[in-house]
N, C-alpha and C positions, 0 to 999 in steps of 0.2 A: 691469394688475397693480399691486398696491400696492408701490411701490418704497421707501416709507419704513419699513415693517415689516421685521424680519429674516426672511429666507426660512427656512422650516422644511423640513429635508431628513431623510428617513428612508432609511437604507441597510441592506439586509437580506441577509445570507448565511445562510440558514436551515438548520437541521439537524432531522432527524426525531427524534421523542421517544418513540415507543411502547416502544422498548428502550433507555431512557436517551437521551442526546443523541448524535447521529451525523450528521456527523463531530464528534468530541470534541476539537476544536482551536480556538484563538483564530481568529476570522475575519479573517485577515490582509489579504485582498484589499480588502474594504470599509474596513478600517482605514487602508490606504495612501491610498485615495480621501479619506477623512475628513481625514487629516493634510494632504493637498494642498489641499483646499478651505479648511481653516482658515488655511493660509498665505496663500492668494490673497485671501480675502474677510474674514479676521479676524473682527470682531464682526458682520459683515453676514449671517452664516448661523448657524442653530442646527441642529446635526446630532445625530441619534440613530442608534445602530447596534444591530443585532439579530442574535443567533444563535438564540435560543429563540423558537419560534412563538407561544407563549402571551403572551410579553411584547409582541410586535408586535400581536397581536390586541387585547390590552387597551389599547394605546396608540391604535390607529386608531379605537377606539370612542369615545374622548374628545377626540381631537385630529386636526385635518386637516393632512396634510403638503402643502406646495406641490409638492415633488418627492419621489417614492418610487422609489428605485433598488434593483434586485434583482440580486445576483450569482447567475447561473444556471450550474449545473454538472450533471454526470451524476448526482450524488447528491441534487439538490434541485429539479429542473426543475418537476415537477408541484406540489410544495409552493409554489414561487414563483408559479406560475400561479394557484393557489388564492388566495393572498394578494393578488396584483395585482387579481384580480377583486373581492375583498372591499374593497380600497381604492377601486376604481372605483365600486362600488355605494354605498359610504358617502360618498365624496367625488368626485363626477363630474368636477370641474375639476382635480383633482390631475394632475400630469404624471408618467406612469409610464415608467420607464427599465429596459431589460433589458441587462445586460452579462455578461461572464464567458466562459469557454472554450467554451460551447455556442453562442455567437452567431456565425453565419457572417459572412464579409466580402464578400458580394455580394448584390445585390438579389433575384435569383431565389431563392436559398436562404432568405433571410430571409422572403420572401413565402410560400414553400411551407411552411416549418417553423413560422413564428409568425404573420405578419400575417394571412394568409387563414385559417389554421387556428383562430386565436383571435379572429377578428372585429375586428382592429385594436385589441386590448387595450392594447398598449404604444404609447406615442407616440414613443419614441426607442429605438434599438438601437445599442449600442456594442460593436464587435468588438475583439479584441486588448486592449491595456491601457487602463484607464478613467480615469486621473488627468487627463490633458490634455483629452480630450473632455468630461468632466464640468465642467471649468473653463469651456470654451467654451459649453456648454449654459447654465450658470448666468449667465454674462455676458449671454447672449441673454435669459434670463428676467428678469433685473434691469432690462434696458433696454427691455423690451416694454411697450406700453400695454395690450395685451389678450392673451388666450391665443392668438388667431388670429395675432397679429403674430409670435409665437415661431417659427412654422413657415412664415412667408412666404418665407424664403430658406433655403438649405442651411446647416447648422451643421457646422463643421469636426470631422471625426472621428466624425460621427454619421450614422446612417440615421434619417430621420423619417417617420412615417406620419400623414397628416392627411387626413381626409375621403376615404379610399380610395386616396390617392395616396402611394406610397412613393418617397422621394427621398433622395439621398445627398450629404453634403458631402464635400469632398476628404479622403480618409483621411490623418490626421496620421502623420508618421513617428514611430516609437517614440523615446522620450526617449534621446538619446545619452548624457547624464550623468544617471543615475538618482538621483544624490545631490541633484538638485533637488527630489526628493520627500522631505519631512521624515520622520524616523523615527516611525512610529506608536507605538513604545514610549517613546522619549525625550521625545516631546511629550505623553504621557499619553493618547493617543487610544485605547489599549487597556486602560486601567486598570480599567474596569468588568469586563472579562473575566478579568483576572489574579487577581481575588479568588475565582474559581470553580475549585475543585480538580479539577473534571471536565474542564476545558479545558486542553489542552496548548499552551503557547506555540509559535509558528511564527516562525522567523527566515529571512529571505531575504538572502543575502550577495551575490548576483549575479542577473542575468536573462540569459536567452539560452542556446542550445544549438547547437553547430556541427554536430551530427549530424542527418541527414535521415531518420530511421527513419519508415517510412510508417504505422506503427500508433500513433504517439505524437502528442499535441497540440502538443508542442514541435518537431515535425519540419518545420513550415512554414518557408519561406525567411525570412519576416519576423523570425523569432526567432533567426536564425543568428549574429548578432553578440553576443558576450559583453559585458555592461555591468555592471561590478562596483560595489557600494556600497563605501565606504571601509572599510579594515580596522579603523580605530579605531572607526568607527560600529558595526561588527559586534561588536567586543569590548564596547563600552559597552552595547549592547542586551542581550548575555548577562548582564552584571553587573546591569543594571536588572531583568531578569526574575528573576534569582537573588534579588534583594532584595525584589521585590514579588509574585511569582507564588506562589499556593498549590500549584499543580502543579509538582513538583520535577523534571520532565523537559522536554525541548524537542525540536523537530524543526527541522532545517535543510532548507529546501525547494528548495535548488539542484538542478539536474539532474545536475551533475557536479562535486562538491566535489573539488578536487585538480587541476583543469584549469588553475589559475593558480598562479604561484609563491608568491603571498602566502597561499594556502590552507594551506601548511605551517605558517606562523606562527600562523594562526588555530587549526588543529588542535592544535598544541602548547600554545597558550594554554588550550584547553579541557582538554587532558590534564593540565596543571599544576593547573588549578582543581579537577579531580576528585581528584587526588592529595592536595592540601592540604585541601580542604573537603568532599569527597564530593559535589560538585555538577558536573554534573547527575546525578541518580540513573539516568536512562536517556536515550539519545540516538538519534534516528532521522535518517538521512541517506543519500543515494545518492552514492557516489564516482564519479569518472571511470572510464571503461571501459578505460583504458590500463594498462600494466604498468611504466611508467617510475618513476624514482627519486622523483619528486615525489609520485605517488600512493601509493607504498609508504610514504613518510614520513608522509603524512596518515593512512593506515590504522594505522601503527605507533603514532602518537600517540593514536589513538582506540580502540586494540584492546580496552580494557576494556568498550567499549560496542557496537562494531559489528564484523561480520566483514570480512575483506579480501575484498571481493566484486568479481568481474569477470563481469558478465552476458554470457551467450552468446546466449540466445533460441533459437538453433538451431546445429547443426554441419553442416547440409546446405547445400552451396554454392548450389544453385538457389534455396533458400529465402532465403538471405542476399541474393542478388541481387534477388529479388522484393520484399524489404522495405527495400531501400536500406541494408543493414546491413553493416558491415565489422568483423569480429572480429579480436582478436589471434590469432596462430597457436597451435595446441595446445601446441607446444613452449614458446612464450613463457609461456603460462598455467601449464604444468607447472612451469617454472622459478620463476615468481612464487609459486606456491603452496608449492613446496619452501622458498623463502626465508621465507615466512610461518610455516611449521612450525618452522623453525630459530629463529624469534623468538617462538614460543609464541603464535601468533595463530590464531584461528578463521577458516576460509576458506569462501567461498560463491560460488555462481553461480545462474543462472536459465535455465529453458527453457520455451517456450510451444508448445502444440500448436494447430493450426488455421490456421497460416500458409499462404499460397499456395505450392504445390510440395511441401508436407510430406505424406507418406503415413504410414500406420500403421507400416510397416517402417522408414522413415527416422527417424521420431521415436523408436522404441524403440532404434534405433542411437544416437541422441542421448543417451538415458539411459545406455547402456553407455559412451559417450564421456566423459560427465562423471564417472562412477565411475572411469574410467581415470585421471582427473586426481587422484584421491584427495582430493577436496574434502570439507570437513566438512558442508556443507549445500547442498542443491539445491532451489530453489523451482521447482515444477512446476505449471503452470496452463494454462487455456484462453485463447485470444485473445479480447479484448474489442473489439468494433467501436465505437470512440468517435466521437461526432459531430465533424465538422470534421477528420477525419484522412483521409489519402489512401487508406488501406486500406478505409475505410468508404464511399468514394465510389461513385456509381452505376457509373462506368466499371470500377472495381476489382471490384465485385460481379459484373458481367457477364463480365468477362475471366476470372475464376477460378471462376465458377460457384458463388459463395457462396450457401448457404441458411443462414439464421440462426434462432435461437430465443431466447426471452426468459425471464428469471427475475427474481424480486424482488431488488432490490439489497440488499446486506448492511445490515441494521437500518434500511432505508429505508422506514419505515412510521410514519404518524401518524394520529391521530383528532382532528380539529379541529371543534369545534361539532357533534359526533356524525357528522361526515362522514369517510369513509375516504380517505386520500391515500397513495399509494405510488409508488415509482420502479422502473423496470425496467432491467436490464442486457441488452444485446444481444450474444450470442456467436455465433461461427461454429458451425454445427451440422454441415454437410457442405460439400464442394466437389467439383470435378472430380478431386481428388486423393485424397479420402477419403470413405467412406460414413458415414452417421449412426451405424450400429452400431459401426463401427471407432472413431469418435470417442467414443462412450459407453464403450467398453472402455478408452480412454485415461484416462477419469476414474478408473477403478480403478487404473491405473498411477500417476496423480497421487497417489492416497492411499497407495499402496505406497511411493513415493519419499519422500513427506512423513514417514511414520513412520520409515522406516529411516534416512533421511539428512538431510532438512531440519531436523527437530527432533532428529535424532541418536540416537533411542532404541535403534536396533540398528546404529549406524554401524560399530562395530568388528567386529561379526559379519559385516556385509556385506563389509567389506574382507578379513576372514579368508577368506571364500569366494572372493573375487576372486584372492587369491594362489594358489589352487588351480585357477584358470581357470574358476571358476563365476561367470559374469556375471549381473548382477542380473535381467535380463529372463528368463533361463532359470529363475531361482528363482520369479519371478512366474508364469511359465507353468506351472511344476510345481504351485504352490499353487492357482492359479485353475482348473486342470484337474481337481482332485480334492477335492470337498467331504468325502468320507469320510475321507481321510487327514489333511486339514488343516481340521477343522471351524471352528476359531476364526478363523484368518487368512482362509480362503476366505469364511467368513460375513461377516467384517468388510469385505473388499474388495467383495463382492457387495452388501452392505447399502448401502455408500456409493454405488456406481454406481446402485443402485435408487433411492436418495433423490434423486440428481441427475436421473434421468429423471422423477421425480415432481414436480419443481419447475420444469421447463422447459416452455414453451408456445409455440405457433406465432405468437402475437400478444401485444401488451401487454394487450389486452382479456382474453385468457385468464388472464394473470397476475392481473389485477384480480379476475376472477370467483373464482379460486382463493383469493385472500387474503380476499375478502369472505365466502366460504363458511365459512372458519375463524373469522373474527370473529363472524359471525352464530351460529355453533354454540355460542359462549360457552366453548369449550374453550381451554386455554392455547395460545398461538401457538407453534409449534415454532421452535427457533433458526434464524435465517437463516445463521449461520456453523456449520452442523452438522458440517463437517469437524473444526473445533476440538473440538466436543462429543464426537464419536465417538472421536477420538484420545484425548481426556482420559479418557473412560469405559474405554477399553481399557488405557491405560498406568497410570492411577491406580487401576484396579479390580483384581479378583481373577483376570483372565484373562491378564494380561501374562506371568506365569510360564509358563503352558502355551503361550501364543502364541510365546514365544521357543523353547520346545522344538520346536514345529512348524517354525519357521524353520530350526533346526539340522537337523531330520529331512529337510527338503526339500533342503538343501545336501548332506547325506550321501548321499541318493539320487543326486544329480548328480555326486558325487565320482568322477572318472575314475581317479584314482590310489588304488586300494584295497588295496595290499599292507598287511600287518598293522601294520608299524611306522608307516608314514605315516598310516594310518587312525587308529591310537591317538594319534598327535601331533595330528591334526585334532580328534579328540574331546576330548582333554585341554585343548587351547587353547580350544575352544568352551565347555567348562564354566567356565573362568575368565572368558571374555567374557560369559557369561550372568550370573555373579555381579556383574561390573562393571556390566552394563546395569541390573540390578535395583536397584543402589545409586546409580546416577547420577540417578535420577528425582527431580524436584522437584515436589511436589504442592502447588499454591497453596491448597488447602483445609486444609492442615496447617500447623502452626507448626514449620518445619524447623530442625534444628540447623545452625549455620553450617558446621561441619566434622564429618565422620565419617571413620572409618579402616577400611580393609579390607586383607587379605593375599591376594596372588595368587601362583601358581607360575610366572608369566610376567611379564617386565618389559614390561607393556603400554604404559607411558608412553614408554619408549625406542622402542618399535615405532611408536607414534603420531607421535612427533617425527621419526621417519624416514619419515613419509608412508606408513606401512603397506606398504612396498615388498616386504619379505621375508616369508617365512612366519613366523608367530608362534612356531612350534616352536623356531626358532633363538634365541629370547629366553627359553627355559626356564631357570629359575634357582632358587636357594634362595628361599623365600618373601620377597617384596618387599612392604613396607608402604606403601600409598598413602593420601594425604589427599585426600578428595573434598569440595570447598568450594562453597558457594553463591557464584557469581561476583560478585553485587552484593546483599548481604544487605539493604541499606536499600531498594532497589527491590523486592526480593521481599517484604519485610515490608509495604511500601506496597500492593502488589497483593493480598496476603493480607488486610490490613485493609479495603481497598476492597471485596474480594469478600464480606466479612461483611455489607456493607450492601446487597448485591444480592439480587434476589428468589429466586434458586434456584441450584442447582449448575451448571446449563448456562451461566448468565450468568457465573459465577465462572470456568469453564474458558475461555469466550470472552474474558474480560477478560485472563486470563493470556497466552494465545497472541497476542492482538491487541496488547498493550502491552509485550511482552518480545521483544527481539531474539534471534536464534538463539544468540549466545554465552551468554545467560542462561536458556535453556530447561532446561538440566540442569546437574549439578555439573561442576566443573572439576578435573582430575587434577593432582596434584603428588606428589613424594616426601614422605613424612612428615617427613623430616629437613630438607627445604628450608625456608629462611626464608620 
């Protein structure tokens, strides 16, 4: 090797580009590696980083990298493989490195998943965190006389593949003090990405997660210790991106913000920044799953941007045991959400279907359980079998009788040099606890929950029914059981479930053939996030009015208490709630007024602040004037303007639902006379 010339290093965390760039974030993983290598080797290395495939393709056509490293994740594995092959074809002597969350930490799995499958394409595999192993690799490269010398002995933290032989160096322990890694923002390592308004900056204030959830890539024991970056560094990074980033939002990628005492100060710092300067316009973050005072203070400080979210995943004891999950008690959650309502905060939780031990009946009980909490938003989805998780292991699949199916990943499609590349997601299709047909029916339940509660478009109506003992799954069953009585809602739920069936296949090859047939037909490719599109078409279109009527009709059919007075109370309150629902909608394709005003014959705001516990009829009053405001007008206008540059209405809807947190999906209520 030429030790006099600077090593040329290409680091790529590639996003797909058929539907704009996805993921649409600053590639923080490779940026940490870049900052670490610059610290150790200073001017001895020349490093280029890539998010966009076209930029990498253009570069490798004119320049040879000595080392090309790829961050491989569920959203870009096939894209990374394609480019690794292109580098190998153009520059046979380049050293190819695979790192990222998809890389296993044992020889057998690496050989099966990558080395044998791709004919020894990669020379080096780095599991876990890549900063120190990349330093050790480059030290070896710089000291080697030839390419063969590089792999003559194991390299710390790396698995190496040389002439058919896979060997491993001693796996390095994770950095105890992550502050040894320079900030990719404060060192300028991310500057080229901050100028792109399509890319949202990502900040990591700590690494590690003490929870051992079997379905999560952070559930491995190696990640169990929390290792924080300094508080001042986190603040400085936020101020840096505020000054330099074209995208006015950011994501905190911690697994559990609020798990450390100092997180309160960080959250309050962000809250003050927003109050004074309107920055950030939007914020994405997961808070800790606890209900303690520390987490509450974090959520309170950030309430303009995020819901007070306590994820459940399931309320079924057997399921929680099977997935190594320990939830707060329902009483603790109920008290926490009541506190949040008293502080005018949006609340949220999440449940997933397909876990081991979950049946159709137990999951629908979970749905009723979370409505019982009077939560504002419920994320309801299927389980994803992620590589390198305990849930996706061979033993787990055999134990629980998992059968899986595959679908195109969200926006995970590119055409590079006229060649189709796409990524697949693997989800649980059936198990010994649930049939495939039952699981497909739960996709319709997902959609129902998303409309009524996650995005909140019929939230108050749902809780109005609940106060009369009408649980949400009874309403769903009533609607799904009669297409004649409920043509709009029944058709909507059925259409969604049918679309889900149409995009799942028994193999990744089936997904590829399906995608290729659409591309070859020259027809517009249907949206991959079609849940967003269907909801947008319903809520922003001309069927929402009649859809609400159908929902009220279904509740009325199920109303047990039908004496004249109480039935009139129910109907009168429902009419007010329909008026509210129609006016709460924010349509990203319109230029919305920041504030509008309506009059209702029930004090819905007091009812909501009381967590919808009593019947709304008890809040009947002289007409009360409510102000309905866009929660974050700057962010909404940004989404509106961004949508004007997209190709079609479907992309506009997807952009809105993808980049807006639940507190910003619809208008926020206050009394007209409140400051």
